[in-house]
N, C-alpha and C positions, 0 to 999 in steps of 0.2 A: 690181447686185444678184447673189451669186454661183451659180454653176454649178455641181451634185453630181453626183456619179458615183458611186453606192453599189447594191453588191449585196445581193440582196434574195432571202429563201428563205418561201414562204408556208406554214406547215403548220397542219392540225387533224384534225377529226373528225368527216364524212371528209377523208381530204385532199386540198386542193385542186389544180385540175389548170390548166396555161394556159390552156387552153380556158376554162376558169373565171373566171380574170383579167383574159383577150381581151374576155370578155364584159361582164364588172363594167366596165369602160373605156369598153368603146365604148358602154353604156347611160348613162355619165358624163360622154362626152369633153371635154364644154363643159366642167362646171366644173371636171374635173383637170387640165385645159389653164390654166384659169383660177388654179389652184390652185400653178401653176408647175412642171405634167407634160409634158415634152419625150416622151421615149418610153420603150419599154421593150421590150427584147430577151429570149426566153426562150433559156436553156441548158439542152443537151442531159443532161440529168440526169434518168434510169431514175427513176421512182419518187418523184424530189421536184417542186417548186414554186418553180423558180430562176431566177432573171434578174437583169439588169444594166439599169436605170431611170437615167438622165439628166434633171437637174429644176430648177429655177434656185426658190431659197430663202434666206429670208435668214439662216438658220441649220441647222443637221444636226438637230438638234432637229424643224424645219418639213418636214424630209426625210421626218423618220421618221413625223410626224402624217398626210403628202401617202400614205408607201407604206400608210400604216394604213387610211388611208381606200379604196382601191381598192376593199380585200375585205375591208369593217368585219367580217364572222363570223369571220374564219380571222384567226391571230396569225400576224409575219411580223416576220425577222428582218432586221436592216440592220444592213448598214457600209458607209459614207459619208467621199467623199472630197472637198476642194474641187478641183474640175478645172482653175480659172483662178489656182490659186497663181501666185508666182512660181517663178521654174523653179529648183532648185535643183543646181545643180553635181555632176557623177556624178563628180568627182575631182578636188581639188585643186589648183591650180597649187602652181607651186616657194615662189614667194614667200609661200604660206598653210602652206605643210608646216613641222611642228615644227623643231626646229636638231638640225643632226646629233648623234648620242651623243660623246662626246670618245672621242680616239683610244685602242684600250688597255681598253675598258670590259670587254668581258665576258672579256680576262684576269685582270682584279681577280678577278669573279664565279669565273670555274675555281679560281686560285687560295685562294680562300677556302671553296671546298667541297674542294680536296684535305685544307687544312687540317683540318678539321672543327670 
């Protein structure tokens, strides 16, 4: 089952605080852990209730359901990303690079612009 890392931001009226989310997790820790919750770490975001969550779920939709279940009376915005996706190279090797442009191609563009 895939592992997801998610950015969460709870909102509502009144604005939920990290302590509210912490208490809600503590109250249902076993249930949430069985649903895939690994950890929630709060971000120091003044006036907001933002956190990073690590969870194991089948899909990002399931991650959204889990995030919403943590604090049911509040709205939660979520952006999830699979943590265990295959690595993507930061840059391409020479063999993957496009072929070099033909010599003199920029001078042909310049001459066309000058000829107008």
